[in-house]
N, C-alpha and C positions, 0 to 999 in steps of 0.2 A: 507494499500501500503506498508506503513513502518512495517508493519508486514512481508512482502514477505522481504522488503530490510533488515528487520534483521534475517528471516531465510537465506538468500545468505551470510549474515557478517558471521553468523555463521558455515553453509557450509565452508565458506571459509575457517575460524579459524579452524576448524575439519580438513579441506583435508591437509591445510598449513602443519600441527603439523601434521601430517603422512607421510609430504612430495611429494604428490601428487599437486607440483604446478601447471600447467596447470589447474585443477580443480578449485585451489583457486583461482589463477588468472581470469581465467571464471567467476566465480561466486562473485568475488569483483566485477568486471566490471559490472554484472546485478543487482548487490546491488546498486552499485554508481548510474547509470540509473535509477532508481525504488526511490531514495531519491530525486534526479534531477527533475524526472514528479512528485512527494508528491508535490515538491515546489512549482514550478510551476502551479498546478493546485489549492495550497492552496492561492495563490496569486492570482490568477484571481479569485477564488472564495469570495475575501475579498472585491478584486474594484468592483464585480459585485452587 
Protein backbone atom coordinates (compact mmCIF):
# COMPACT_ATOMS: atom_id res chain seq x y z
CA UNK A 1 0.00 0.00 0.00
CA UNK A 2 2.87 2.33 0.67
CA UNK A 3 4.11 1.68 -2.85
CA UNK A 4 0.80 2.90 -4.26
CA UNK A 5 0.86 5.95 -2.01
CA UNK A 6 4.38 6.75 -3.20
CA UNK A 7 3.30 6.27 -6.82
CA UNK A 8 0.38 8.69 -6.43
CA UNK A 9 2.67 11.16 -4.65
CA UNK A 10 5.11 11.07 -7.56
CA UNK A 11 2.22 11.50 -10.02
CA UNK A 12 1.07 14.52 -8.01
CA UNK A 13 4.56 16.03 -8.08
CA UNK A 14 4.92 15.52 -11.83
CA UNK A 15 1.42 16.84 -12.54
CA UNK A 16 2.07 19.85 -10.33
CA UNK A 17 5.33 20.56 -12.16
CA UNK A 18 3.49 20.56 -15.48
CA UNK A 19 0.70 22.78 -14.17
CA UNK A 20 -2.10 20.23 -13.96
CA UNK A 21 -3.25 21.29 -10.50
CA UNK A 22 -6.50 19.31 -10.63
CA UNK A 23 -4.70 16.04 -11.29
CA UNK A 24 -2.04 16.91 -8.71
CA UNK A 25 -4.62 17.61 -6.02
CA UNK A 26 -6.57 14.45 -6.77
CA UNK A 27 -3.42 12.30 -6.75
CA UNK A 28 -2.28 13.86 -3.49
CA UNK A 29 -5.66 13.12 -1.90
CA UNK A 30 -5.47 9.48 -2.96
CA UNK A 31 -1.91 9.21 -1.64
CA UNK A 32 -2.97 10.72 1.69
CA UNK A 33 -5.84 8.25 2.11
CA UNK A 34 -3.62 5.30 1.22
CA UNK A 35 -1.08 6.33 3.87
CA UNK A 36 -3.85 6.72 6.47
CA UNK A 37 -5.27 3.32 5.54
CA UNK A 38 -1.81 1.77 5.81
CA UNK A 39 -1.25 3.29 9.25
CA UNK A 40 -4.62 2.08 10.50
CA UNK A 41 -4.00 -1.44 9.23
CA UNK A 42 -0.48 -1.44 10.69
CA UNK A 43 -1.76 -0.45 14.13
CA UNK A 44 -4.53 -3.05 13.99
CA UNK A 45 -2.09 -5.77 12.98
CA UNK A 46 0.29 -4.81 15.79
CA UNK A 47 -2.51 -4.97 18.35
CA UNK A 48 -3.77 -8.35 17.22
